[in-house]
mmCIF file as Biopython writes it, N, C-alpha, C and O atoms, coordinates in Angstrom:
data_model
#
loop_
_atom_site.group_PDB
_atom_site.id
_atom_site.type_symbol
_atom_site.label_atom_id
_atom_site.label_alt_id
_atom_site.label_comp_id
_atom_site.label_asym_id
_atom_site.label_entity_id
_atom_site.label_seq_id
_atom_site.pdbx_PDB_ins_code
_atom_site.Cartn_x
_atom_site.Cartn_y
_atom_site.Cartn_z
_atom_site.occupancy
_atom_site.B_iso_or_equiv
_atom_site.auth_seq_id
_atom_site.auth_asym_id
_atom_site.pdbx_PDB_model_num
ATOM 1   N N  . MET A ? 1  ? 9.115   25.087 28.156 1.0 0.0 1  A 1 
ATOM 2   C CA . MET A ? 1  ? 9.532   25.840 26.990 1.0 0.0 1  A 1 
ATOM 3   C C  . MET A ? 1  ? 10.420  26.989 27.437 1.0 0.0 1  A 1 
ATOM 4   O O  . MET A ? 1  ? 10.418  27.389 28.601 1.0 0.0 1  A 1 
ATOM 5   N N  . GLY A ? 2  ? 11.180  27.510 26.479 1.0 0.0 2  A 1 
ATOM 6   C CA . GLY A ? 2  ? 12.117  28.576 26.789 1.0 0.0 2  A 1 
ATOM 7   C C  . GLY A ? 2  ? 11.462  29.942 26.818 1.0 0.0 2  A 1 
ATOM 8   O O  . GLY A ? 2  ? 10.248  30.086 26.678 1.0 0.0 2  A 1 
ATOM 9   N N  . LYS A ? 3  ? 12.321  30.945 27.006 1.0 0.0 3  A 1 
ATOM 10  C CA . LYS A ? 3  ? 11.858  32.329 27.032 1.0 0.0 3  A 1 
ATOM 11  C C  . LYS A ? 3  ? 11.420  32.754 25.637 1.0 0.0 3  A 1 
ATOM 12  O O  . LYS A ? 3  ? 11.916  32.246 24.632 1.0 0.0 3  A 1 
ATOM 13  N N  . LEU A ? 4  ? 10.484  33.692 25.596 1.0 0.0 4  A 1 
ATOM 14  C CA . LEU A ? 4  ? 10.045  34.234 24.318 1.0 0.0 4  A 1 
ATOM 15  C C  . LEU A ? 4  ? 11.122  35.154 23.769 1.0 0.0 4  A 1 
ATOM 16  O O  . LEU A ? 4  ? 11.716  35.944 24.503 1.0 0.0 4  A 1 
ATOM 17  N N  . SER A ? 5  ? 11.363  35.044 22.482 1.0 0.0 5  A 1 
ATOM 18  C CA . SER A ? 5  ? 12.343  35.929 21.858 1.0 0.0 5  A 1 
ATOM 19  C C  . SER A ? 5  ? 11.690  37.275 21.566 1.0 0.0 5  A 1 
ATOM 20  O O  . SER A ? 5  ? 10.475  37.431 21.692 1.0 0.0 5  A 1 
ATOM 21  N N  . LEU A ? 6  ? 12.508  38.236 21.177 1.0 0.0 6  A 1 
ATOM 22  C CA . LEU A ? 6  ? 12.000  39.566 20.839 1.0 0.0 6  A 1 
ATOM 23  C C  . LEU A ? 6  ? 11.023  39.477 19.673 1.0 0.0 6  A 1 
ATOM 24  O O  . LEU A ? 6  ? 10.021  40.191 19.641 1.0 0.0 6  A 1 
ATOM 25  N N  . VAL A ? 7  ? 11.316  38.600 18.716 1.0 0.0 7  A 1 
ATOM 26  C CA . VAL A ? 7  ? 10.425  38.425 17.560 1.0 0.0 7  A 1 
ATOM 27  C C  . VAL A ? 7  ? 9.076   37.895 18.024 1.0 0.0 7  A 1 
ATOM 28  O O  . VAL A ? 7  ? 8.034   38.362 17.567 1.0 0.0 7  A 1 
ATOM 29  N N  . ASP A ? 8  ? 9.090   36.913 18.938 1.0 0.0 8  A 1 
ATOM 30  C CA . ASP A ? 8  ? 7.840   36.369 19.458 1.0 0.0 8  A 1 
ATOM 31  C C  . ASP A ? 8  ? 7.033   37.445 20.172 1.0 0.0 8  A 1 
ATOM 32  O O  . ASP A ? 8  ? 5.815   37.522 20.011 1.0 0.0 8  A 1 
ATOM 33  N N  . MET A ? 9  ? 7.709   38.277 20.959 1.0 0.0 9  A 1 
ATOM 34  C CA . MET A ? 9  ? 7.022   39.344 21.682 1.0 0.0 9  A 1 
ATOM 35  C C  . MET A ? 9  ? 6.401   40.342 20.711 1.0 0.0 9  A 1 
ATOM 36  O O  . MET A ? 9  ? 5.273   40.791 20.916 1.0 0.0 9  A 1 
ATOM 37  N N  . GLU A ? 10 ? 7.133   40.688 19.657 1.0 0.0 10 A 1 
ATOM 38  C CA . GLU A ? 10 ? 6.597   41.618 18.658 1.0 0.0 10 A 1 
ATOM 39  C C  . GLU A ? 10 ? 5.388   41.010 17.958 1.0 0.0 10 A 1 
ATOM 40  O O  . GLU A ? 10 ? 4.411   41.707 17.683 1.0 0.0 10 A 1 
ATOM 41  N N  . THR A ? 11 ? 5.450   39.718 17.671 1.0 0.0 11 A 1 
ATOM 42  C CA . THR A ? 11 ? 4.323   39.034 17.030 1.0 0.0 11 A 1 
ATOM 43  C C  . THR A ? 11 ? 3.109   39.071 17.947 1.0 0.0 11 A 1 
ATOM 44  O O  . THR A ? 11 ? 1.995   39.334 17.494 1.0 0.0 11 A 1 
ATOM 45  N N  . LEU A ? 12 ? 3.318   38.808 19.230 1.0 0.0 12 A 1 
ATOM 46  C CA . LEU A ? 12 ? 2.208   38.856 20.182 1.0 0.0 12 A 1 
ATOM 47  C C  . LEU A ? 12 ? 1.600   40.254 20.250 1.0 0.0 12 A 1 
ATOM 48  O O  . LEU A ? 12 ? 0.378   40.398 20.260 1.0 0.0 12 A 1 
ATOM 49  N N  . LYS A ? 13 ? 2.440   41.278 20.296 1.0 0.0 13 A 1 
ATOM 50  C CA . LYS A ? 13 ? 1.936   42.658 20.344 1.0 0.0 13 A 1 
ATOM 51  C C  . LYS A ? 13 ? 1.137   42.992 19.085 1.0 0.0 13 A 1 
ATOM 52  O O  . LYS A ? 13 ? 0.081   43.621 19.156 1.0 0.0 13 A 1 
ATOM 53  N N  . ARG A ? 14 ? 1.654   42.563 17.933 1.0 0.0 14 A 1 
ATOM 54  C CA . ARG A ? 14 ? 0.964   42.826 16.670 1.0 0.0 14 A 1 
ATOM 55  C C  . ARG A ? 14 ? -0.387  42.107 16.654 1.0 0.0 14 A 1 
ATOM 56  O O  . ARG A ? 14 ? -1.385  42.665 16.198 1.0 0.0 14 A 1 
ATOM 57  N N  . ASN A ? 15 ? -0.416  40.880 17.147 1.0 0.0 15 A 1 
ATOM 58  C CA . ASN A ? 15 ? -1.663  40.124 17.168 1.0 0.0 15 A 1 
ATOM 59  C C  . ASN A ? 15 ? -2.696  40.744 18.094 1.0 0.0 15 A 1 
ATOM 60  O O  . ASN A ? 15 ? -3.896  40.640 17.842 1.0 0.0 15 A 1 
ATOM 61  N N  . LEU A ? 16 ? -2.243  41.387 19.163 1.0 0.0 16 A 1 
ATOM 62  C CA . LEU A ? 16 ? -3.180  42.029 20.079 1.0 0.0 16 A 1 
ATOM 63  C C  . LEU A ? 16 ? -3.892  43.203 19.422 1.0 0.0 16 A 1 
ATOM 64  O O  . LEU A ? 16 ? -4.996  43.570 19.825 1.0 0.0 16 A 1 
ATOM 65  N N  . ARG A ? 17 ? -3.260  43.790 18.414 1.0 0.0 17 A 1 
ATOM 66  C CA . ARG A ? 17 ? -3.883  44.917 17.710 1.0 0.0 17 A 1 
ATOM 67  C C  . ARG A ? 17 ? -4.826  44.441 16.616 1.0 0.0 17 A 1 
ATOM 68  O O  . ARG A ? 17 ? -5.563  45.247 16.048 1.0 0.0 17 A 1 
ATOM 69  N N  . SER A ? 18 ? -4.819  43.149 16.309 1.0 0.0 18 A 1 
ATOM 70  C CA . SER A ? 18 ? -5.645  42.599 15.231 1.0 0.0 18 A 1 
ATOM 71  C C  . SER A ? 18 ? -7.077  42.373 15.705 1.0 0.0 18 A 1 
ATOM 72  O O  . SER A ? 18 ? -7.388  42.484 16.891 1.0 0.0 18 A 1 
ATOM 73  N N  . ALA A ? 19 ? -7.944  42.050 14.732 1.0 0.0 19 A 1 
ATOM 74  C CA . ALA A ? 19 ? -9.329  41.701 15.045 1.0 0.0 19 A 1 
ATOM 75  C C  . ALA A ? 19 ? -9.348  40.333 15.730 1.0 0.0 19 A 1 
ATOM 76  O O  . ALA A ? 19 ? -8.424  39.541 15.542 1.0 0.0 19 A 1 
ATOM 77  N N  . PRO A ? 20 ? -10.379 40.044 16.516 1.0 0.0 20 A 1 
ATOM 78  C CA . PRO A ? 20 ? -10.440 38.757 17.228 1.0 0.0 20 A 1 
ATOM 79  C C  . PRO A ? 20 ? -10.290 37.538 16.311 1.0 0.0 20 A 1 
ATOM 80  O O  . PRO A ? 20 ? -9.609  36.576 16.668 1.0 0.0 20 A 1 
ATOM 81  N N  . GLU A ? 21 ? -10.920 37.574 15.138 1.0 0.0 21 A 1 
ATOM 82  C CA . GLU A ? 21 ? -10.830 36.432 14.216 1.0 0.0 21 A 1 
ATOM 83  C C  . GLU A ? 21 ? -9.392  36.240 13.738 1.0 0.0 21 A 1 
ATOM 84  O O  . GLU A ? 21 ? -8.910  35.115 13.614 1.0 0.0 21 A 1 
ATOM 85  N N  . GLU A ? 22 ? -8.716  37.361 13.469 1.0 0.0 22 A 1 
ATOM 86  C CA . GLU A ? 22 ? -7.324  37.282 13.015 1.0 0.0 22 A 1 
ATOM 87  C C  . GLU A ? 22 ? -6.420  36.766 14.130 1.0 0.0 22 A 1 
ATOM 88  O O  . GLU A ? 22 ? -5.493  35.996 13.879 1.0 0.0 22 A 1 
ATOM 89  N N  . ARG A ? 23 ? -6.693  37.192 15.364 1.0 0.0 23 A 1 
ATOM 90  C CA . ARG A ? 23 ? -5.892  36.714 16.502 1.0 0.0 23 A 1 
ATOM 91  C C  . ARG A ? 23 ? -6.052  35.213 16.677 1.0 0.0 23 A 1 
ATOM 92  O O  . ARG A ? 23 ? -5.079  34.503 16.932 1.0 0.0 23 A 1 
ATOM 93  N N  . LEU A ? 24 ? -7.288  34.732 16.537 1.0 0.0 24 A 1 
ATOM 94  C CA . LEU A ? 24 ? -7.544  33.302 16.681 1.0 0.0 24 A 1 
ATOM 95  C C  . LEU A ? 24 ? -6.814  32.518 15.598 1.0 0.0 24 A 1 
ATOM 96  O O  . LEU A ? 24 ? -6.187  31.498 15.883 1.0 0.0 24 A 1 
ATOM 97  N N  . GLU A ? 25 ? -6.894  32.989 14.365 1.0 0.0 25 A 1 
ATOM 98  C CA . GLU A ? 25 ? -6.196  32.324 13.261 1.0 0.0 25 A 1 
ATOM 99  C C  . GLU A ? 25 ? -4.687  32.310 13.508 1.0 0.0 25 A 1 
ATOM 100 O O  . GLU A ? 25 ? -4.028  31.297 13.272 1.0 0.0 25 A 1 
ATOM 101 N N  . ALA A ? 26 ? -4.145  33.422 13.978 1.0 0.0 26 A 1 
ATOM 102 C CA . ALA A ? 26 ? -2.708  33.505 14.246 1.0 0.0 26 A 1 
ATOM 103 C C  . ALA A ? 26 ? -2.317  32.559 15.383 1.0 0.0 26 A 1 
ATOM 104 O O  . ALA A ? 26 ? -1.274  31.907 15.322 1.0 0.0 26 A 1 
ATOM 105 N N  . LEU A ? 27 ? -3.149  32.487 16.409 1.0 0.0 27 A 1 
ATOM 106 C CA . LEU A ? 27 ? -2.872  31.597 17.538 1.0 0.0 27 A 1 
ATOM 107 C C  . LEU A ? 27 ? -2.888  30.134 17.098 1.0 0.0 27 A 1 
ATOM 108 O O  . LEU A ? 27 ? -1.991  29.366 17.446 1.0 0.0 27 A 1 
ATOM 109 N N  . ILE A ? 28 ? -3.903  29.757 16.337 1.0 0.0 28 A 1 
ATOM 110 C CA . ILE A ? 28 ? -4.000  28.379 15.846 1.0 0.0 28 A 1 
ATOM 111 C C  . ILE A ? 28 ? -2.807  28.053 14.969 1.0 0.0 28 A 1 
ATOM 112 O O  . ILE A ? 28 ? -2.233  26.969 15.077 1.0 0.0 28 A 1 
ATOM 113 N N  . SER A ? 29 ? -2.434  28.968 14.111 1.0 0.0 29 A 1 
ATOM 114 C CA . SER A ? 29 ? -1.287  28.744 13.235 1.0 0.0 29 A 1 
ATOM 115 C C  . SER A ? 29 ? -0.002  28.608 14.044 1.0 0.0 29 A 1 
ATOM 116 O O  . SER A ? 29 ? 0.847   27.779 13.717 1.0 0.0 29 A 1 
ATOM 117 N N  . SER A ? 30 ? 0.152   29.410 15.094 1.0 0.0 30 A 1 
ATOM 118 C CA . SER A ? 30 ? 1.339   29.328 15.950 1.0 0.0 30 A 1 
ATOM 119 C C  . SER A ? 30 ? 1.402   27.992 16.682 1.0 0.0 30 A 1 
ATOM 120 O O  . SER A ? 30 ? 2.472   27.395 16.800 1.0 0.0 30 A 1 
ATOM 121 N N  . VAL A ? 31 ? 0.266   27.528 17.170 1.0 0.0 31 A 1 
ATOM 122 C CA . VAL A ? 31 ? 0.226   26.241 17.872 1.0 0.0 31 A 1 
ATOM 123 C C  . VAL A ? 31 ? 0.568   25.109 16.913 1.0 0.0 31 A 1 
ATOM 124 O O  . VAL A ? 31 ? 1.318   24.199 17.268 1.0 0.0 31 A 1 
ATOM 125 N N  . ARG A ? 32 ? 0.030   25.158 15.713 1.0 0.0 32 A 1 
ATOM 126 C CA . ARG A ? 32 ? 0.344   24.113 14.718 1.0 0.0 32 A 1 
ATOM 127 C C  . ARG A ? 32 ? 1.830   24.112 14.381 1.0 0.0 32 A 1 
ATOM 128 O O  . ARG A ? 32 ? 2.439   23.052 14.239 1.0 0.0 32 A 1 
ATOM 129 N N  . GLU A ? 33 ? 2.410   25.298 14.253 1.0 0.0 33 A 1 
ATOM 130 C CA . GLU A ? 33 ? 3.839   25.402 13.952 1.0 0.0 33 A 1 
ATOM 131 C C  . GLU A ? 33 ? 4.668   24.843 15.107 1.0 0.0 33 A 1 
ATOM 132 O O  . GLU A ? 33 ? 5.656   24.142 14.888 1.0 0.0 33 A 1 
ATOM 133 N N  . ALA A ? 34 ? 4.262   25.157 16.329 1.0 0.0 34 A 1 
ATOM 134 C CA . ALA A ? 34 ? 4.973   24.635 17.503 1.0 0.0 34 A 1 
ATOM 135 C C  . ALA A ? 34 ? 4.875   23.114 17.559 1.0 0.0 34 A 1 
ATOM 136 O O  . ALA A ? 34 ? 5.836   22.442 17.933 1.0 0.0 34 A 1 
ATOM 137 N N  . GLU A ? 35 ? 3.714   22.568 17.187 1.0 0.0 35 A 1 
ATOM 138 C CA . GLU A ? 35 ? 3.552   21.108 17.143 1.0 0.0 35 A 1 
ATOM 139 C C  . GLU A ? 35 ? 4.503   20.495 16.129 1.0 0.0 35 A 1 
ATOM 140 O O  . GLU A ? 35 ? 5.150   19.485 16.406 1.0 0.0 35 A 1 
ATOM 141 N N  . LYS A ? 36 ? 4.587   21.111 14.948 1.0 0.0 36 A 1 
ATOM 142 C CA . LYS A ? 36 ? 5.475   20.601 13.893 1.0 0.0 36 A 1 
ATOM 143 C C  . LYS A ? 36 ? 6.928   20.592 14.348 1.0 0.0 36 A 1 
ATOM 144 O O  . LYS A ? 36 ? 7.680   19.669 14.035 1.0 0.0 36 A 1 
ATOM 145 N N  . LEU A ? 37 ? 7.319   21.633 15.093 1.0 0.0 37 A 1 
ATOM 146 C CA . LEU A ? 37 ? 8.704   21.753 15.545 1.0 0.0 37 A 1 
ATOM 147 C C  . LEU A ? 37 ? 8.986   20.935 16.805 1.0 0.0 37 A 1 
ATOM 148 O O  . LEU A ? 37 ? 10.124  20.868 17.268 1.0 0.0 37 A 1 
ATOM 149 N N  . GLY A ? 38 ? 7.944   20.316 17.354 1.0 0.0 38 A 1 
ATOM 150 C CA . GLY A ? 38 ? 8.117   19.504 18.557 1.0 0.0 38 A 1 
ATOM 151 C C  . GLY A ? 38 ? 8.343   20.320 19.817 1.0 0.0 38 A 1 
ATOM 152 O O  . GLY A ? 38 ? 8.986   19.845 20.752 1.0 0.0 38 A 1 
ATOM 153 N N  . LEU A ? 39 ? 7.824   21.538 19.856 1.0 0.0 39 A 1 
ATOM 154 C CA . LEU A ? 39 ? 8.032   22.420 21.008 1.0 0.0 39 A 1 
ATOM 155 C C  . LEU A ? 39 ? 6.991   22.237 22.110 1.0 0.0 39 A 1 
ATOM 156 O O  . LEU A ? 39 ? 7.185   22.699 23.235 1.0 0.0 39 A 1 
ATOM 157 N N  . LEU A ? 40 ? 5.887   21.564 21.785 1.0 0.0 40 A 1 
ATOM 158 C CA . LEU A ? 40 ? 4.845   21.364 22.790 1.0 0.0 40 A 1 
ATOM 159 C C  . LEU A ? 40 ? 5.110   20.075 23.558 1.0 0.0 40 A 1 
ATOM 160 O O  . LEU A ? 40 ? 5.549   19.086 22.971 1.0 0.0 40 A 1 
ATOM 161 N N  . PRO A ? 41 ? 4.848   20.075 24.860 1.0 0.0 41 A 1 
ATOM 162 C CA . PRO A ? 41 ? 5.054   18.844 25.632 1.0 0.0 41 A 1 
ATOM 163 C C  . PRO A ? 41 ? 4.035   17.785 25.231 1.0 0.0 41 A 1 
ATOM 164 O O  . PRO A ? 41 ? 2.911   18.099 24.840 1.0 0.0 41 A 1 
ATOM 165 N N  . GLU A ? 42 ? 4.448   16.538 25.332 1.0 0.0 42 A 1 
ATOM 166 C CA . GLU A ? 42 ? 3.531   15.440 25.035 1.0 0.0 42 A 1 
ATOM 167 C C  . GLU A ? 42 ? 2.469   15.381 26.134 1.0 0.0 42 A 1 
ATOM 168 O O  . GLU A ? 42 ? 2.774   15.593 27.308 1.0 0.0 42 A 1 
ATOM 169 N N  . PRO A ? 43 ? 1.216   15.091 25.751 1.0 0.0 43 A 1 
ATOM 170 C CA . PRO A ? 43 ? 0.197   14.955 26.790 1.0 0.0 43 A 1 
ATOM 171 C C  . PRO A ? 43 ? 0.536   13.758 27.679 1.0 0.0 43 A 1 
ATOM 172 O O  . PRO A ? 43 ? 0.929   12.700 27.187 1.0 0.0 43 A 1 
ATOM 173 N N  . GLU A ? 44 ? 0.383   13.935 28.979 1.0 0.0 44 A 1 
ATOM 174 C CA . GLU A ? 44 ? 0.740   12.880 29.920 1.0 0.0 44 A 1 
ATOM 175 C C  . GLU A ? 44 ? -0.473  11.993 30.171 1.0 0.0 44 A 1 
ATOM 176 O O  . GLU A ? 44 ? -1.577  12.481 30.413 1.0 0.0 44 A 1 
ATOM 177 N N  . ASP A ? 45 ? -0.251  10.695 30.112 1.0 0.0 45 A 1 
ATOM 178 C CA . ASP A ? 45 ? -1.302  9.734  30.393 1.0 0.0 45 A 1 
ATOM 179 C C  . ASP A ? 45 ? -1.769  9.926  31.841 1.0 0.0 45 A 1 
ATOM 180 O O  . ASP A ? 45 ? -0.946  10.040 32.749 1.0 0.0 45 A 1 
ATOM 181 N N  . ARG A ? 46 ? -3.077  9.961  32.052 1.0 0.0 46 A 1 
ATOM 182 C CA . ARG A ? 46 ? -3.630  10.238 33.377 1.0 0.0 46 A 1 
ATOM 183 C C  . ARG A ? 46 ? -3.189  9.204  34.413 1.0 0.0 46 A 1 
ATOM 184 O O  . ARG A ? 46 ? -2.820  9.555  35.534 1.0 0.0 46 A 1 
ATOM 185 N N  . LYS A ? 47 ? -3.231  7.938  34.030 1.0 0.0 47 A 1 
ATOM 186 C CA . LYS A ? 47 ? -2.831  6.869  34.961 1.0 0.0 47 A 1 
ATOM 187 C C  . LYS A ? 47 ? -1.362  7.019  35.358 1.0 0.0 47 A 1 
ATOM 188 O O  . LYS A ? 47 ? -1.014  6.899  36.533 1.0 0.0 47 A 1 
ATOM 189 N N  . LYS A ? 48 ? -0.508  7.280  34.371 1.0 0.0 48 A 1 
ATOM 190 C CA . LYS A ? 48 ? 0.918   7.443  34.653 1.0 0.0 48 A 1 
ATOM 191 C C  . LYS A ? 48 ? 1.152   8.642  35.566 1.0 0.0 48 A 1 
ATOM 192 O O  . LYS A ? 48 ? 1.989   8.599  36.467 1.0 0.0 48 A 1 
ATOM 193 N N  . LYS A ? 49 ? 0.396   9.717  35.319 1.0 0.0 49 A 1 
ATOM 194 C CA . LYS A ? 49 ? 0.543   10.913 36.143 1.0 0.0 49 A 1 
ATOM 195 C C  . LYS A ? 49 ? 0.134   10.618 37.586 1.0 0.0 49 A 1 
ATOM 196 O O  . LYS A ? 49 ? 0.818   11.026 38.525 1.0 0.0 49 A 1 
ATOM 197 N N  . GLU A ? 50 ? -0.990  9.905  37.760 1.0 0.0 50 A 1 
ATOM 198 C CA . GLU A ? 50 ? -1.441  9.549  39.100 1.0 0.0 50 A 1 
ATOM 199 C C  . GLU A ? 50 ? -0.398  8.686  39.807 1.0 0.0 50 A 1 
ATOM 200 O O  . GLU A ? 50 ? -0.107  8.900  40.983 1.0 0.0 50 A 1 
ATOM 201 N N  . GLU A ? 51 ? 0.166   7.706  39.089 1.0 0.0 51 A 1 
ATOM 202 C CA . GLU A ? 51 ? 1.188   6.835  39.672 1.0 0.0 51 A 1 
ATOM 203 C C  . GLU A ? 51 ? 2.415   7.648  40.091 1.0 0.0 51 A 1 
ATOM 204 O O  . GLU A ? 51 ? 2.974   7.439  41.168 1.0 0.0 51 A 1 
ATOM 205 N N  . ARG A ? 52 ? 2.821   8.569  39.231 1.0 0.0 52 A 1 
ATOM 206 C CA . ARG A ? 52 ? 3.992   9.396  39.523 1.0 0.0 52 A 1 
ATOM 207 C C  . ARG A ? 52 ? 3.755   10.241 40.773 1.0 0.0 52 A 1 
ATOM 208 O O  . ARG A ? 52 ? 4.632   10.344 41.631 1.0 0.0 52 A 1 
ATOM 209 N N  . ILE A ? 53 ? 2.577   10.841 40.874 1.0 0.0 53 A 1 
ATOM 210 C CA . ILE A ? 53 ? 2.246   11.676 42.033 1.0 0.0 53 A 1 
ATOM 211 C C  . ILE A ? 53 ? 2.172   10.824 43.298 1.0 0.0 53 A 1 
ATOM 212 O O  . ILE A ? 53 ? 2.687   11.215 44.346 1.0 0.0 53 A 1 
ATOM 213 N N  . ASN A ? 54 ? 1.525   9.649  43.197 1.0 0.0 54 A 1 
ATOM 214 C CA . ASN A ? 54 ? 1.422   8.761  44.364 1.0 0.0 54 A 1 
ATOM 215 C C  . ASN A ? 54 ? 2.796   8.312  44.839 1.0 0.0 54 A 1 
ATOM 216 O O  . ASN A ? 54 ? 3.061   8.294  46.041 1.0 0.0 54 A 1 
ATOM 217 N N  . CYS A ? 55 ? 3.667   7.952  43.912 1.0 0.0 55 A 1 
ATOM 218 C CA . CYS A ? 55 ? 5.028   7.534  44.282 1.0 0.0 55 A 1 
ATOM 219 C C  . CYS A ? 55 ? 5.774   8.679  44.959 1.0 0.0 55 A 1 
ATOM 220 O O  . CYS A ? 55 ? 6.512   8.469  45.921 1.0 0.0 55 A 1 
ATOM 221 N N  . SER A ? 56 ? 5.577   9.878  44.453 1.0 0.0 56 A 1 
ATOM 222 C CA . SER A ? 56 ? 6.228   11.052 45.035 1.0 0.0 56 A 1 
ATOM 223 C C  . SER A ? 56 ? 5.741   11.281 46.465 1.0 0.0 56 A 1 
ATOM 224 O O  . SER A ? 56 ? 6.537   11.554 47.363 1.0 0.0 56 A 1 
ATOM 225 N N  . ILE A ? 57 ? 4.442   11.169 46.667 1.0 0.0 57 A 1 
ATOM 226 C CA . ILE A ? 57 ? 3.866   11.364 48.003 1.0 0.0 57 A 1 
ATOM 227 C C  . ILE A ? 57 ? 4.366   10.278 48.952 1.0 0.0 57 A 1 
ATOM 228 O O  . ILE A ? 57 ? 4.771   10.565 50.078 1.0 0.0 57 A 1 
ATOM 229 N N  . LEU A ? 58 ? 4.336   9.017  48.481 1.0 0.0 58 A 1 
ATOM 230 C CA . LEU A ? 58 ? 4.802   7.911  49.327 1.0 0.0 58 A 1 
ATOM 231 C C  . LEU A ? 58 ? 6.279   8.074  49.676 1.0 0.0 58 A 1 
ATOM 232 O O  . LEU A ? 58 ? 6.691   7.792  50.801 1.0 0.0 58 A 1 
ATOM 233 N N  . GLY A ? 59 ? 7.067   8.526  48.716 1.0 0.0 59 A 1 
ATOM 234 C CA . GLY A ? 59 ? 8.489   8.748  48.967 1.0 0.0 59 A 1 
ATOM 235 C C  . GLY A ? 59 ? 8.718   9.816  50.019 1.0 0.0 59 A 1 
ATOM 236 O O  . GLY A ? 59 ? 9.584   9.673  50.882 1.0 0.0 59 A 1 
ATOM 237 N N  . LYS A ? 60 ? 7.937   10.888 49.947 1.0 0.0 60 A 1 
ATOM 238 C CA . LYS A ? 60 ? 8.075   11.970 50.928 1.0 0.0 60 A 1 
ATOM 239 C C  . LYS A ? 60 ? 7.604   11.525 52.306 1.0 0.0 60 A 1 
ATOM 240 O O  . LYS A ? 60 ? 8.187   11.908 53.320 1.0 0.0 60 A 1 
ATOM 241 N N  . LEU A ? 61 ? 6.539   10.709 52.341 1.0 0.0 61 A 1 
ATOM 242 C CA . LEU A ? 61 ? 6.032   10.228 53.626 1.0 0.0 61 A 1 
ATOM 243 C C  . LEU A ? 61 ? 7.016   9.264  54.284 1.0 0.0 61 A 1 
ATOM 244 O O  . LEU A ? 61 ? 7.173   9.266  55.505 1.0 0.0 61 A 1 
ATOM 245 N N  . SER A ? 62 ? 7.674   8.445  53.475 1.0 0.0 62 A 1 
ATOM 246 C CA . SER A ? 62 ? 8.604   7.466  54.041 1.0 0.0 62 A 1 
ATOM 247 C C  . SER A ? 62 ? 9.868   8.138  54.585 1.0 0.0 62 A 1 
ATOM 248 O O  . SER A ? 62 ? 10.532  7.585  55.462 1.0 0.0 62 A 1 
ATOM 249 N N  . LYS A ? 63 ? 10.202  9.319  54.075 1.0 0.0 63 A 1 
ATOM 250 C CA . LYS A ? 63 ? 11.388  10.042 54.541 1.0 0.0 63 A 1 
ATOM 251 C C  . LYS A ? 63 ? 11.132  10.747 55.867 1.0 0.0 63 A 1 
ATOM 252 O O  . LYS A ? 63 ? 12.066  11.025 56.619 1.0 0.0 63 A 1 
ATOM 253 N N  . SER A ? 64 ? 9.838   11.044 56.158 1.0 0.0 64 A 1 
ATOM 254 C CA . SER A ? 64 ? 9.560   11.776 57.401 1.0 0.0 64 A 1 
ATOM 255 C C  . SER A ? 64 ? 9.410   10.878 58.596 1.0 0.0 64 A 1 
ATOM 256 O O  . SER A ? 64 ? 9.175   11.360 59.704 1.0 0.0 64 A 1 
#
C-alpha cells in the first residue's frame, strides 16, 4: 500500500483521542472501506506461498 495522506494521518490522530469502542468501530469501518476499494492485498494461499518460497530458495542455492 502507499503512503498515508495528511487526511489519513489526521483521522488516525483523531481516532487516538476517541474512546476504545469508538476507535474499534472506526478501525473496522476503515478496513471495510479499504476492502471495498480493493486496497487490501488478497490473502495468499498457504501452499502457493510455500511453493514460491521453496522455488526461491532452490534458485538461490543453484546459483551458488
